[in-house]
N, C-alpha and C positions, 0 to 999 in steps of 0.2 A: 397557475402557470403550467403550460404544456411542456412536458419533458422533451429534451432533444435526444436522449438516449435511454436505452434499457440495458439491463445486464443479464448475463446467464453464467452459471458456474462453469469454470474452465476445467475440463477433464484432465488436461496435461499437468495441472497443478493440484490434482486431487480435490478439486472443488474449493481450494483455499483462496483462490483469487477469482475475480469476476471479469469476464470479457464484455466490453462495451459494444453496443450495436446501435447505430444511428437510427432515429425515428423520423428524421426529416433532413432536408438539404440545408447545409450551412457551410460557409467558407468553401474549402475544397472537398468537403465531406458530402457524400450522397446518402440518401435514405437507404438503409439496409447494409451500409458499410460496417464491417466488423473492425473495431479498433483494438487498442491494446488492453492492458489488464489493470484493474484497480482492486484494492482490498475491500473498499466500501464506497457507497455513493458520495460520501463526504470528501473523497479524494479528488473528485472532478466535478466542477460546477456544471449545473444544467443551464446556466445563463452564459451568453456570449459565444464566441467561436472557438473556445479552448477545446483541445482534443488530445487524446493519447492514441498513437498509431502503432502499427506493427506489433512487435513483442515488447514494447516499452511497458514499464510498470510504475504505478503510483501506489505506495503502501504506507503503513503506519498512520500517522496523523498529518501527513503531507497534503497540501492542497494546491491544485492547479486551477486557475480561473481567469476571467476576462478573455483575452484572445491568445493565450499562450499555447504552445505546441510541444508535445513530448513524443519523440519518435525513435526508430531504430531499436536498439536494446538498452536505451537509457533507463536509469533508475532514479526515482524521486521518492525519498522516504524520510523517516523521522518526523520532524515538525517543519520541514522545508516548505517554502512558499514560492510558487512560480506564477507570474501574472504579467499583465501588460501584453506586449507582443513578443515576449521572450520565447526562445526556441532551445530546447534541450534535445540533443540527438546523438547518434553513434552509440558508444558504450559509456557515455558520460554519466556521472552520478552527482546528484545534489541531495544533501541530507543534513541532519542536525537541525539547527534553526536558521539555516541559510535562506537567503531571499534573492531571487533573480527576477528582474522586471525591466520595464521599458522595452527596448529592442535588443537586449543582450542575447548573446549566443554562447552556449556551452556545448562542445562536441568533441569527437574523437574519444580518447580515453581520459579526458579531464575529469577532475573531481572538485566540487565546491562544498564545503562543509562548515560545521559549527555555526558561528554567528556572522558569517561572511555576507556582504551585500554586493551584488553585481548589478549594474544599471547602465543607462545610456545605451550606446551602441558597442559596448565592450564585448570582446571575444576572448574566451578561454578554451584552448584546444590542445591537441597533441596529448602528451602525458602530464600536462601541467596540473598542479594541485594548489588550491587556494583555500585556506582554512582559518580558524579562530575568528578574530574580529577584523579581518581584512576588508577593505573597500576598494572595488574596482569600478571605474565609471568612465564617462566620456567615450573616446574612441580607443581606449587602451586595449592592448593585445597581450595576453599571457599565453605562451605556448612552448613547445619543446618539452624539456624536463624541468621547467621552472617550478620553484616551490615558494609560495608566498604564505606567510603566516604571522601571527602576532597581531599587531595593530597597524600595519602599513596601509598607505593610501596610494593607489596607482590610478592616474587619471590623465585627462587631455589626450595627447597622441602618443603617450609613452608605450614602449614595447619592452617586454621582458621575456627572454627566451634562452635556449640552451640550458646548460646546467647552472642556472642562476638561482640563488636564494635571496629573497628580500624579506626582512622580518623586523620585529619590534615596532618602533614608531616611525619607520621609514616613510618618506614621501617622495614619490617619483612622478614627475609631470613633464609638461612641455613636449618636445619632440625627442626626448632622450631615448636611446636604445641601449639596453643592458643585455650582455650575453656572456656565457661561460664565466661568470663570476661566482665562484663557489660560495663566498659569503659576502653579502653587501648590506651595509647599514647606511642608508642614504637619507639624510634628514634635513629639514629646514623648519625652524631654526635649529642650530646645533645645541644638543644637550648631552650631558655625559653623567647623569645621575647614578648609573649602574656600571660605569666603566666601559661602556660600549664604544667601539670605534665609530666615529662619525665622519663619513666622507660626504662632502657636498659636491654633487655633480652639476655642472652648469647646463642650462637648458640648451637644446639643439645639438647635443654632443653624443657621439657614438662611443660608448664607454667600455673600458676595462676588461680585456681578456683575462682569463685565469692566470694567476701568478705574474701579472704585469709588473714592470718596474715602477713601483708606486712613487719613488722619489722623482723619477724623470717626469711622470705625469704631473706631480705637484710643481716641479720647476717650470714646466711649460704652461702652468696656470690652467690646466685641464681639470685637475682635481685639486682642491685645497682644503686645508684644515684650519679652522679658526685659530688665531694666535693664542687665545685664552685657553684653548683645549689641546693645543698641539703637543705639549710635553707629556701630558697624561695619556695621550692616545698613541704615541710613537711605539711604546712597548707592545700594545695590543696589535698594531699593524704588523710588527715583526713576527708576533706569534701566529698571525693569520696567514701571512704571505712569505715569511722567511726571507724578507728583503733587508738589506742593510741600509738604514736611513740615517 
């Protein structure tokens, strides 16, 4: 197999990292173009159109392959995997055992870590952080200062932004938009094995500003709590929102 790039020690990193240099034309890369930085050749595949641009870095045991692109000052490290047509740019970071693929985009100051999976045409940007075992897919968008962690699943056309936290086993889908919700636990079906507040948000609804009047939202059938779980959840809602229900 003929290699598509060679490497040379980068003096600005004291020779700790290698600068990639294209040996042939492919995608938008021309022979002789100087790309970004890698720790070792196993970080960037010699097959496909994948490339690291600018001052972006791929280190540790991270691996970028197929047609993925890493640019700007993005950092891919740990055991992360970036492939398909995924694009990581800006000052974004992907690390741990995170995997980003399909046409997903991570940019801005966003971070994706641990065992998170991001796929489809999903976008994570701004200062958003997605970690642990989260799954983001479809056309979902996570941005602003949103924090997603635990085992949530965000998919379809859902948008999560502002100072919003989604965590544990939450499922957010449809055309739902969540913003400025300091603590959200949104799940289907409702479970309360650990005493978590379980709010079910109807599809296609623009939901819950911080410290909303929870009771009025319930009365309007915008948010509802399953009758079997209502009593055990009321105390938790009061603790979270300070509302009289």
